[in-house]
mmCIF file of the N, C-alpha and C atoms, coordinates in Angstrom:
data_MODEL
# 
_entry.id   MODEL 
# 
loop_
_atom_site.group_PDB 
_atom_site.id 
_atom_site.type_symbol 
_atom_site.label_atom_id 
_atom_site.label_alt_id 
_atom_site.label_comp_id 
_atom_site.label_asym_id 
_atom_site.label_entity_id 
_atom_site.label_seq_id 
_atom_site.pdbx_PDB_ins_code 
_atom_site.Cartn_x 
_atom_site.Cartn_y 
_atom_site.Cartn_z 
_atom_site.occupancy 
_atom_site.B_iso_or_equiv 
_atom_site.pdbx_formal_charge 
_atom_site.auth_seq_id 
_atom_site.auth_comp_id 
_atom_site.auth_asym_id 
_atom_site.auth_atom_id 
_atom_site.pdbx_PDB_model_num 
ATOM 1   N N  . MET A 1 1  ? 83.753  94.940  95.813  1.00 0.00 ? 1  MET A N  1 
ATOM 2   C CA . MET A 1 1  ? 83.987  96.371  95.867  1.00 0.00 ? 1  MET A CA 1 
ATOM 3   C C  . MET A 1 1  ? 84.206  96.784  97.317  1.00 0.00 ? 1  MET A C  1 
ATOM 4   N N  . ASP A 1 2  ? 85.092  97.722  97.538  1.00 0.00 ? 2  ASP A N  1 
ATOM 5   C CA . ASP A 1 2  ? 85.398  98.245  98.861  1.00 0.00 ? 2  ASP A CA 1 
ATOM 6   C C  . ASP A 1 2  ? 84.184  99.005  99.384  1.00 0.00 ? 2  ASP A C  1 
ATOM 7   N N  . THR A 1 3  ? 83.654  98.601  100.521 1.00 0.00 ? 3  THR A N  1 
ATOM 8   C CA . THR A 1 3  ? 82.451  99.240  101.043 1.00 0.00 ? 3  THR A CA 1 
ATOM 9   C C  . THR A 1 3  ? 82.745  100.608 101.639 1.00 0.00 ? 3  THR A C  1 
ATOM 10  N N  . LYS A 1 4  ? 83.986  100.884 102.032 1.00 0.00 ? 4  LYS A N  1 
ATOM 11  C CA . LYS A 1 4  ? 84.335  102.187 102.587 1.00 0.00 ? 4  LYS A CA 1 
ATOM 12  C C  . LYS A 1 4  ? 84.472  103.243 101.496 1.00 0.00 ? 4  LYS A C  1 
ATOM 13  N N  . ASN A 1 5  ? 84.808  102.829 100.304 1.00 0.00 ? 5  ASN A N  1 
ATOM 14  C CA . ASN A 1 5  ? 85.082  103.756 99.221  1.00 0.00 ? 5  ASN A CA 1 
ATOM 15  C C  . ASN A 1 5  ? 84.070  103.522 98.098  1.00 0.00 ? 5  ASN A C  1 
ATOM 16  N N  . LYS A 1 6  ? 83.244  104.517 97.814  1.00 0.00 ? 6  LYS A N  1 
ATOM 17  C CA . LYS A 1 6  ? 82.229  104.376 96.777  1.00 0.00 ? 6  LYS A CA 1 
ATOM 18  C C  . LYS A 1 6  ? 82.844  104.279 95.384  1.00 0.00 ? 6  LYS A C  1 
ATOM 19  N N  . HIS A 1 7  ? 84.006  104.887 95.210  1.00 0.00 ? 7  HIS A N  1 
ATOM 20  C CA . HIS A 1 7  ? 84.664  104.902 93.910  1.00 0.00 ? 7  HIS A CA 1 
ATOM 21  C C  . HIS A 1 7  ? 85.861  103.960 93.960  1.00 0.00 ? 7  HIS A C  1 
ATOM 22  N N  . HIS A 1 8  ? 85.661  102.772 93.426  1.00 0.00 ? 8  HIS A N  1 
ATOM 23  C CA . HIS A 1 8  ? 86.740  101.786 93.398  1.00 0.00 ? 8  HIS A CA 1 
ATOM 24  C C  . HIS A 1 8  ? 87.580  102.020 92.146  1.00 0.00 ? 8  HIS A C  1 
ATOM 25  N N  . ILE A 1 9  ? 88.867  102.259 92.349  1.00 0.00 ? 9  ILE A N  1 
ATOM 26  C CA . ILE A 1 9  ? 89.770  102.494 91.230  1.00 0.00 ? 9  ILE A CA 1 
ATOM 27  C C  . ILE A 1 9  ? 90.786  101.371 91.198  1.00 0.00 ? 9  ILE A C  1 
ATOM 28  N N  . GLU A 1 10 ? 90.976  100.804 90.035  1.00 0.00 ? 10 GLU A N  1 
ATOM 29  C CA . GLU A 1 10 ? 91.970  99.750  89.876  1.00 0.00 ? 10 GLU A CA 1 
ATOM 30  C C  . GLU A 1 10 ? 92.940  100.191 88.790  1.00 0.00 ? 10 GLU A C  1 
ATOM 31  N N  . ILE A 1 11 ? 94.224  100.144 89.117  1.00 0.00 ? 11 ILE A N  1 
ATOM 32  C CA . ILE A 1 11 ? 95.246  100.517 88.153  1.00 0.00 ? 11 ILE A CA 1 
ATOM 33  C C  . ILE A 1 11 ? 96.048  99.273  87.813  1.00 0.00 ? 11 ILE A C  1 
ATOM 34  N N  . VAL A 1 12 ? 96.195  99.017  86.543  1.00 0.00 ? 12 VAL A N  1 
ATOM 35  C CA . VAL A 1 12 ? 96.945  97.849  86.084  1.00 0.00 ? 12 VAL A CA 1 
ATOM 36  C C  . VAL A 1 12 ? 98.042  98.350  85.157  1.00 0.00 ? 12 VAL A C  1 
ATOM 37  N N  . TYR A 1 13 ? 99.256  97.899  85.423  1.00 0.00 ? 13 TYR A N  1 
ATOM 38  C CA . TYR A 1 13 ? 100.379 98.250  84.571  1.00 0.00 ? 13 TYR A CA 1 
ATOM 39  C C  . TYR A 1 13 ? 100.973 96.962  84.035  1.00 0.00 ? 13 TYR A C  1 
ATOM 40  N N  . THR A 1 14 ? 101.163 96.901  82.745  1.00 0.00 ? 14 THR A N  1 
ATOM 41  C CA . THR A 1 14 ? 101.714 95.686  82.154  1.00 0.00 ? 14 THR A CA 1 
ATOM 42  C C  . THR A 1 14 ? 103.162 95.924  81.725  1.00 0.00 ? 14 THR A C  1 
ATOM 43  N N  . PHE A 1 15 ? 103.945 94.858  81.797  1.00 0.00 ? 15 PHE A N  1 
ATOM 44  C CA . PHE A 1 15 ? 105.336 94.899  81.384  1.00 0.00 ? 15 PHE A CA 1 
ATOM 45  C C  . PHE A 1 15 ? 105.529 94.006  80.174  1.00 0.00 ? 15 PHE A C  1 
ATOM 46  N N  . PRO A 1 16 ? 106.368 94.433  79.235  1.00 0.00 ? 16 PRO A N  1 
ATOM 47  C CA . PRO A 1 16 ? 106.685 93.540  78.115  1.00 0.00 ? 16 PRO A CA 1 
ATOM 48  C C  . PRO A 1 16 ? 107.506 92.348  78.612  1.00 0.00 ? 16 PRO A C  1 
ATOM 49  N N  . LYS A 1 17 ? 107.476 91.269  77.872  1.00 0.00 ? 17 LYS A N  1 
ATOM 50  C CA . LYS A 1 17 ? 108.172 90.048  78.284  1.00 0.00 ? 17 LYS A CA 1 
ATOM 51  C C  . LYS A 1 17 ? 109.651 90.281  78.548  1.00 0.00 ? 17 LYS A C  1 
ATOM 52  N N  . ASP A 1 18 ? 110.319 91.102  77.745  1.00 0.00 ? 18 ASP A N  1 
ATOM 53  C CA . ASP A 1 18 ? 111.752 91.326  77.959  1.00 0.00 ? 18 ASP A CA 1 
ATOM 54  C C  . ASP A 1 18 ? 112.029 92.001  79.308  1.00 0.00 ? 18 ASP A C  1 
ATOM 55  N N  . LYS A 1 19 ? 111.141 92.886  79.757  1.00 0.00 ? 19 LYS A N  1 
ATOM 56  C CA . LYS A 1 19 ? 111.310 93.512  81.077  1.00 0.00 ? 19 LYS A CA 1 
ATOM 57  C C  . LYS A 1 19 ? 111.079 92.488  82.178  1.00 0.00 ? 19 LYS A C  1 
ATOM 58  N N  . LEU A 1 20 ? 110.107 91.604  81.998  1.00 0.00 ? 20 LEU A N  1 
ATOM 59  C CA . LEU A 1 20 ? 109.865 90.559  82.991  1.00 0.00 ? 20 LEU A CA 1 
ATOM 60  C C  . LEU A 1 20 ? 111.054 89.608  83.081  1.00 0.00 ? 20 LEU A C  1 
ATOM 61  N N  . ASP A 1 21 ? 111.635 89.276  81.934  1.00 0.00 ? 21 ASP A N  1 
ATOM 62  C CA . ASP A 1 21 ? 112.822 88.412  81.932  1.00 0.00 ? 21 ASP A CA 1 
ATOM 63  C C  . ASP A 1 21 ? 113.987 89.098  82.643  1.00 0.00 ? 21 ASP A C  1 
ATOM 64  N N  . GLU A 1 22 ? 114.139 90.405  82.414  1.00 0.00 ? 22 GLU A N  1 
ATOM 65  C CA . GLU A 1 22 ? 115.197 91.172  83.072  1.00 0.00 ? 22 GLU A CA 1 
ATOM 66  C C  . GLU A 1 22 ? 114.996 91.149  84.591  1.00 0.00 ? 22 GLU A C  1 
ATOM 67  N N  . PHE A 1 23 ? 113.766 91.350  85.039  1.00 0.00 ? 23 PHE A N  1 
ATOM 68  C CA . PHE A 1 23 ? 113.452 91.341  86.468  1.00 0.00 ? 23 PHE A CA 1 
ATOM 69  C C  . PHE A 1 23 ? 113.684 89.947  87.048  1.00 0.00 ? 23 PHE A C  1 
ATOM 70  N N  . LYS A 1 24 ? 113.318 88.916  86.301  1.00 0.00 ? 24 LYS A N  1 
ATOM 71  C CA . LYS A 1 24 ? 113.475 87.532  86.749  1.00 0.00 ? 24 LYS A CA 1 
ATOM 72  C C  . LYS A 1 24 ? 114.939 87.205  87.027  1.00 0.00 ? 24 LYS A C  1 
ATOM 73  N N  . ASP A 1 25 ? 115.816 87.780  86.226  1.00 0.00 ? 25 ASP A N  1 
ATOM 74  C CA . ASP A 1 25 ? 117.237 87.491  86.358  1.00 0.00 ? 25 ASP A CA 1 
ATOM 75  C C  . ASP A 1 25 ? 117.939 88.309  87.448  1.00 0.00 ? 25 ASP A C  1 
ATOM 76  N N  . MET A 1 26 ? 117.223 89.215  88.097  1.00 0.00 ? 26 MET A N  1 
ATOM 77  C CA . MET A 1 26 ? 117.811 90.009  89.181  1.00 0.00 ? 26 MET A CA 1 
ATOM 78  C C  . MET A 1 26 ? 117.910 89.170  90.455  1.00 0.00 ? 26 MET A C  1 
ATOM 79  N N  . SER A 1 27 ? 118.885 89.509  91.283  1.00 0.00 ? 27 SER A N  1 
ATOM 80  C CA . SER A 1 27 ? 118.976 88.855  92.586  1.00 0.00 ? 27 SER A CA 1 
ATOM 81  C C  . SER A 1 27 ? 117.853 89.384  93.478  1.00 0.00 ? 27 SER A C  1 
ATOM 82  N N  . VAL A 1 28 ? 117.594 88.706  94.561  1.00 0.00 ? 28 VAL A N  1 
ATOM 83  C CA . VAL A 1 28 ? 116.549 89.143  95.497  1.00 0.00 ? 28 VAL A CA 1 
ATOM 84  C C  . VAL A 1 28 ? 116.868 90.547  96.002  1.00 0.00 ? 28 VAL A C  1 
ATOM 85  N N  . ARG A 1 29 ? 118.127 90.795  96.325  1.00 0.00 ? 29 ARG A N  1 
ATOM 86  C CA . ARG A 1 29 ? 118.546 92.127  96.806  1.00 0.00 ? 29 ARG A CA 1 
ATOM 87  C C  . ARG A 1 29 ? 118.253 93.199  95.745  1.00 0.00 ? 29 ARG A C  1 
ATOM 88  N N  . GLN A 1 30 ? 118.583 92.925  94.483  1.00 0.00 ? 30 GLN A N  1 
ATOM 89  C CA . GLN A 1 30 ? 118.326 93.877  93.408  1.00 0.00 ? 30 GLN A CA 1 
ATOM 90  C C  . GLN A 1 30 ? 116.828 94.136  93.241  1.00 0.00 ? 30 GLN A C  1 
ATOM 91  N N  . ARG A 1 31 ? 116.013 93.081  93.358  1.00 0.00 ? 31 ARG A N  1 
ATOM 92  C CA . ARG A 1 31 ? 114.554 93.243  93.254  1.00 0.00 ? 31 ARG A CA 1 
ATOM 93  C C  . ARG A 1 31 ? 114.022 94.141  94.357  1.00 0.00 ? 31 ARG A C  1 
ATOM 94  N N  . LEU A 1 32 ? 114.475 93.895  95.584  1.00 0.00 ? 32 LEU A N  1 
ATOM 95  C CA . LEU A 1 32 ? 114.021 94.711  96.714  1.00 0.00 ? 32 LEU A CA 1 
ATOM 96  C C  . LEU A 1 32 ? 114.456 96.169  96.560  1.00 0.00 ? 32 LEU A C  1 
ATOM 97  N N  . MET A 1 33 ? 115.668 96.383  96.084  1.00 0.00 ? 33 MET A N  1 
ATOM 98  C CA . MET A 1 33 ? 116.142 97.756  95.854  1.00 0.00 ? 33 MET A CA 1 
ATOM 99  C C  . MET A 1 33 ? 115.305 98.435  94.775  1.00 0.00 ? 33 MET A C  1 
ATOM 100 N N  . TRP A 1 34 ? 114.972 97.694  93.711  1.00 0.00 ? 34 TRP A N  1 
ATOM 101 C CA . TRP A 1 34 ? 114.149 98.240  92.643  1.00 0.00 ? 34 TRP A CA 1 
ATOM 102 C C  . TRP A 1 34 ? 112.765 98.635  93.179  1.00 0.00 ? 34 TRP A C  1 
ATOM 103 N N  . LEU A 1 35 ? 112.174 97.756  93.998  1.00 0.00 ? 35 LEU A N  1 
ATOM 104 C CA . LEU A 1 35 ? 110.859 98.050  94.568  1.00 0.00 ? 35 LEU A CA 1 
ATOM 105 C C  . LEU A 1 35 ? 110.908 99.259  95.497  1.00 0.00 ? 35 LEU A C  1 
ATOM 106 N N  . GLU A 1 36 ? 111.962 99.354  96.291  1.00 0.00 ? 36 GLU A N  1 
ATOM 107 C CA . GLU A 1 36 ? 112.111 100.502 97.197  1.00 0.00 ? 36 GLU A CA 1 
ATOM 108 C C  . GLU A 1 36 ? 112.235 101.804 96.413  1.00 0.00 ? 36 GLU A C  1 
ATOM 109 N N  . GLU A 1 37 ? 113.032 101.792 95.365  1.00 0.00 ? 37 GLU A N  1 
ATOM 110 C CA . GLU A 1 37 ? 113.180 102.990 94.530  1.00 0.00 ? 37 GLU A CA 1 
ATOM 111 C C  . GLU A 1 37 ? 111.861 103.360 93.859  1.00 0.00 ? 37 GLU A C  1 
ATOM 112 N N  . ALA A 1 38 ? 111.124 102.369 93.385  1.00 0.00 ? 38 ALA A N  1 
ATOM 113 C CA . ALA A 1 38 ? 109.834 102.624 92.756  1.00 0.00 ? 38 ALA A CA 1 
ATOM 114 C C  . ALA A 1 38 ? 108.852 103.233 93.756  1.00 0.00 ? 38 ALA A C  1 
ATOM 115 N N  . ASN A 1 39 ? 108.815 102.704 94.977  1.00 0.00 ? 39 ASN A N  1 
ATOM 116 C CA . ASN A 1 39 ? 107.928 103.244 96.003  1.00 0.00 ? 39 ASN A CA 1 
ATOM 117 C C  . ASN A 1 39 ? 108.301 104.671 96.386  1.00 0.00 ? 39 ASN A C  1 
ATOM 118 N N  . LEU A 1 40 ? 109.592 104.947 96.527  1.00 0.00 ? 40 LEU A N  1 
ATOM 119 C CA . LEU A 1 40 ? 110.026 106.313 96.841  1.00 0.00 ? 40 LEU A CA 1 
ATOM 120 C C  . LEU A 1 40 ? 109.601 107.277 95.743  1.00 0.00 ? 40 LEU A C  1 
ATOM 121 N N  . PHE A 1 41 ? 109.773 106.863 94.496  1.00 0.00 ? 41 PHE A N  1 
ATOM 122 C CA . PHE A 1 41 ? 109.375 107.703 93.370  1.00 0.00 ? 41 PHE A CA 1 
ATOM 123 C C  . PHE A 1 41 ? 107.873 107.975 93.380  1.00 0.00 ? 41 PHE A C  1 
ATOM 124 N N  . ILE A 1 42 ? 107.089 106.925 93.561  1.00 0.00 ? 42 ILE A N  1 
ATOM 125 C CA . ILE A 1 42 ? 105.628 107.083 93.570  1.00 0.00 ? 42 ILE A CA 1 
ATOM 126 C C  . ILE A 1 42 ? 105.198 107.998 94.714  1.00 0.00 ? 42 ILE A C  1 
ATOM 127 N N  . ASN A 1 43 ? 105.741 107.782 95.907  1.00 0.00 ? 43 ASN A N  1 
ATOM 128 C CA . ASN A 1 43 ? 105.350 108.597 97.054  1.00 0.00 ? 43 ASN A CA 1 
ATOM 129 C C  . ASN A 1 43 ? 105.731 110.063 96.874  1.00 0.00 ? 43 ASN A C  1 
ATOM 130 N N  . LYS A 1 44 ? 106.888 110.327 96.295  1.00 0.00 ? 44 LYS A N  1 
ATOM 131 C CA . LYS A 1 44 ? 107.308 111.712 96.054  1.00 0.00 ? 44 LYS A CA 1 
ATOM 132 C C  . LYS A 1 44 ? 106.504 112.344 94.934  1.00 0.00 ? 44 LYS A C  1 
ATOM 133 N N  . THR A 1 45 ? 106.122 111.544 93.954  1.00 0.00 ? 45 THR A N  1 
ATOM 134 C CA . THR A 1 45 ? 105.424 112.076 92.790  1.00 0.00 ? 45 THR A CA 1 
ATOM 135 C C  . THR A 1 45 ? 103.954 112.371 93.068  1.00 0.00 ? 45 THR A C  1 
ATOM 136 N N  . ILE A 1 46 ? 103.239 111.418 93.658  1.00 0.00 ? 46 ILE A N  1 
ATOM 137 C CA . ILE A 1 46 ? 101.799 111.635 93.855  1.00 0.00 ? 46 ILE A CA 1 
ATOM 138 C C  . ILE A 1 46 ? 101.418 111.848 95.313  1.00 0.00 ? 46 ILE A C  1 
ATOM 139 N N  . GLY A 1 47 ? 102.262 111.466 96.234  1.00 0.00 ? 47 GLY A N  1 
ATOM 140 C CA . GLY A 1 47 ? 101.968 111.657 97.651  1.00 0.00 ? 47 GLY A CA 1 
ATOM 141 C C  . GLY A 1 47 ? 101.069 110.568 98.209  1.00 0.00 ? 47 GLY A C  1 
ATOM 142 N N  . PHE A 1 48 ? 101.048 110.497 99.525  1.00 0.00 ? 48 PHE A N  1 
ATOM 143 C CA . PHE A 1 48 ? 100.291 109.454 100.215 1.00 0.00 ? 48 PHE A CA 1 
ATOM 144 C C  . PHE A 1 48 ? 98.780  109.634 100.065 1.00 0.00 ? 48 PHE A C  1 
ATOM 145 N N  . LYS A 1 49 ? 98.324  110.888 100.083 1.00 0.00 ? 49 LYS A N  1 
ATOM 146 C CA . LYS A 1 49 ? 96.880  111.130 100.007 1.00 0.00 ? 49 LYS A CA 1 
ATOM 147 C C  . LYS A 1 49 ? 96.298  110.591 98.694  1.00 0.00 ? 49 LYS A C  1 
ATOM 148 N N  . LYS A 1 50 ? 96.952  110.889 97.586  1.00 0.00 ? 50 LYS A N  1 
ATOM 149 C CA . LYS A 1 50 ? 96.473  110.383 96.301  1.00 0.00 ? 50 LYS A CA 1 
ATOM 150 C C  . LYS A 1 50 ? 96.713  108.880 96.179  1.00 0.00 ? 50 LYS A C  1 
ATOM 151 N N  . ARG A 1 51 ? 97.797  108.398 96.766  1.00 0.00 ? 51 ARG A N  1 
ATOM 152 C CA . ARG A 1 51 ? 98.076  106.966 96.690  1.00 0.00 ? 51 ARG A CA 1 
ATOM 153 C C  . ARG A 1 51 ? 97.015  106.172 97.450  1.00 0.00 ? 51 ARG A C  1 
ATOM 154 N N  . ALA A 1 52 ? 96.452  106.754 98.498  1.00 0.00 ? 52 ALA A N  1 
ATOM 155 C CA . ALA A 1 52 ? 95.419  106.086 99.285  1.00 0.00 ? 52 ALA A CA 1 
ATOM 156 C C  . ALA A 1 52 ? 94.147  105.836 98.475  1.00 0.00 ? 52 ALA A C  1 
ATOM 157 N N  . ILE A 1 53 ? 93.975  106.560 97.377  1.00 0.00 ? 53 ILE A N  1 
ATOM 158 C CA . ILE A 1 53 ? 92.802  106.351 96.520  1.00 0.00 ? 53 ILE A CA 1 
ATOM 159 C C  . ILE A 1 53 ? 92.808  104.934 95.953  1.00 0.00 ? 53 ILE A C  1 
ATOM 160 N N  . THR A 1 54 ? 93.991  104.431 95.626  1.00 0.00 ? 54 THR A N  1 
ATOM 161 C CA . THR A 1 54 ? 94.083  103.097 95.034  1.00 0.00 ? 54 THR A CA 1 
ATOM 162 C C  . THR A 1 54 ? 94.667  102.051 95.976  1.00 0.00 ? 54 THR A C  1 
ATOM 163 N N  . ASP A 1 55 ? 95.155  102.474 97.137  1.00 0.00 ? 55 ASP A N  1 
ATOM 164 C CA . ASP A 1 55 ? 95.775  101.540 98.082  1.00 0.00 ? 55 ASP A CA 1 
ATOM 165 C C  . ASP A 1 55 ? 95.409  101.956 99.497  1.00 0.00 ? 55 ASP A C  1 
ATOM 166 N N  . THR A 1 56 ? 94.493  101.230 100.106 1.00 0.00 ? 56 THR A N  1 
ATOM 167 C CA . THR A 1 56 ? 93.975  101.608 101.425 1.00 0.00 ? 56 THR A CA 1 
ATOM 168 C C  . THR A 1 56 ? 95.025  101.574 102.531 1.00 0.00 ? 56 THR A C  1 
ATOM 169 N N  . ARG A 1 57 ? 96.177  100.946 102.292 1.00 0.00 ? 57 ARG A N  1 
ATOM 170 C CA . ARG A 1 57 ? 97.238  100.942 103.304 1.00 0.00 ? 57 ARG A CA 1 
ATOM 171 C C  . ARG A 1 57 ? 97.765  102.347 103.568 1.00 0.00 ? 57 ARG A C  1 
ATOM 172 N N  . PHE A 1 58 ? 97.524  103.278 102.669 1.00 0.00 ? 58 PHE A N  1 
ATOM 173 C CA . PHE A 1 58 ? 98.031  104.639 102.797 1.00 0.00 ? 58 PHE A CA 1 
ATOM 174 C C  . PHE A 1 58 ? 96.990  105.622 103.346 1.00 0.00 ? 58 PHE A C  1 
ATOM 175 N N  . GLU A 1 59 ? 95.806  105.146 103.675 1.00 0.00 ? 59 GLU A N  1 
ATOM 176 C CA . GLU A 1 59 ? 94.770  106.018 104.228 1.00 0.00 ? 59 GLU A CA 1 
ATOM 177 C C  . GLU A 1 59 ? 95.220  106.590 105.563 1.00 0.00 ? 59 GLU A C  1 
ATOM 178 N N  . GLY A 1 60 ? 95.041  107.893 105.723 1.00 0.00 ? 60 GLY A N  1 
ATOM 179 C CA . GLY A 1 60 ? 95.354  108.555 106.985 1.00 0.00 ? 60 GLY A CA 1 
ATOM 180 C C  . GLY A 1 60 ? 96.808  108.945 107.150 1.00 0.00 ? 60 GLY A C  1 
ATOM 181 N N  . ILE A 1 61 ? 97.669  108.589 106.196 1.00 0.00 ? 61 ILE A N  1 
ATOM 182 C CA . ILE A 1 61 ? 99.074  108.980 106.272 1.00 0.00 ? 61 ILE A CA 1 
ATOM 183 C C  . ILE A 1 61 ? 99.211  110.354 105.621 1.00 0.00 ? 61 ILE A C  1 
ATOM 184 N N  . GLU A 1 62 ? 99.828  111.262 106.324 1.00 0.00 ? 62 GLU A N  1 
ATOM 185 C CA . GLU A 1 62 ? 100.010 112.621 105.805 1.00 0.00 ? 62 GLU A CA 1 
ATOM 186 C C  . GLU A 1 62 ? 101.295 112.716 104.985 1.00 0.00 ? 62 GLU A C  1 
ATOM 187 N N  . ASP A 1 63 ? 101.233 113.515 103.919 1.00 0.00 ? 63 ASP A N  1 
ATOM 188 C CA . ASP A 1 63 ? 102.442 113.777 103.135 1.00 0.00 ? 63 ASP A CA 1 
ATOM 189 C C  . ASP A 1 63 ? 103.380 114.626 103.959 1.00 0.00 ? 63 ASP A C  1 
ATOM 190 N N  . ARG A 1 64 ? 104.650 114.388 103.781 1.00 0.00 ? 64 ARG A N  1 
ATOM 191 C CA . ARG A 1 64 ? 105.657 115.156 104.537 1.00 0.00 ? 64 ARG A CA 1 
ATOM 192 C C  . ARG A 1 64 ? 106.165 116.305 103.736 1.00 0.00 ? 64 ARG A C  1 
# 
């Protein structure tokens, strides 16, 4: 458990096998673009402050 944060939150998202197969067949460039788009969406949707609850890399970053 994270000693800095008393409330440890873990989020798990599962993908069906067909989605994993689709991702597997993407080129490295396509995978990176997909990840970048997903991160942009998450950051715009919940913001850095809320994202820091589950990912300490975002602690102290202010939403723009």
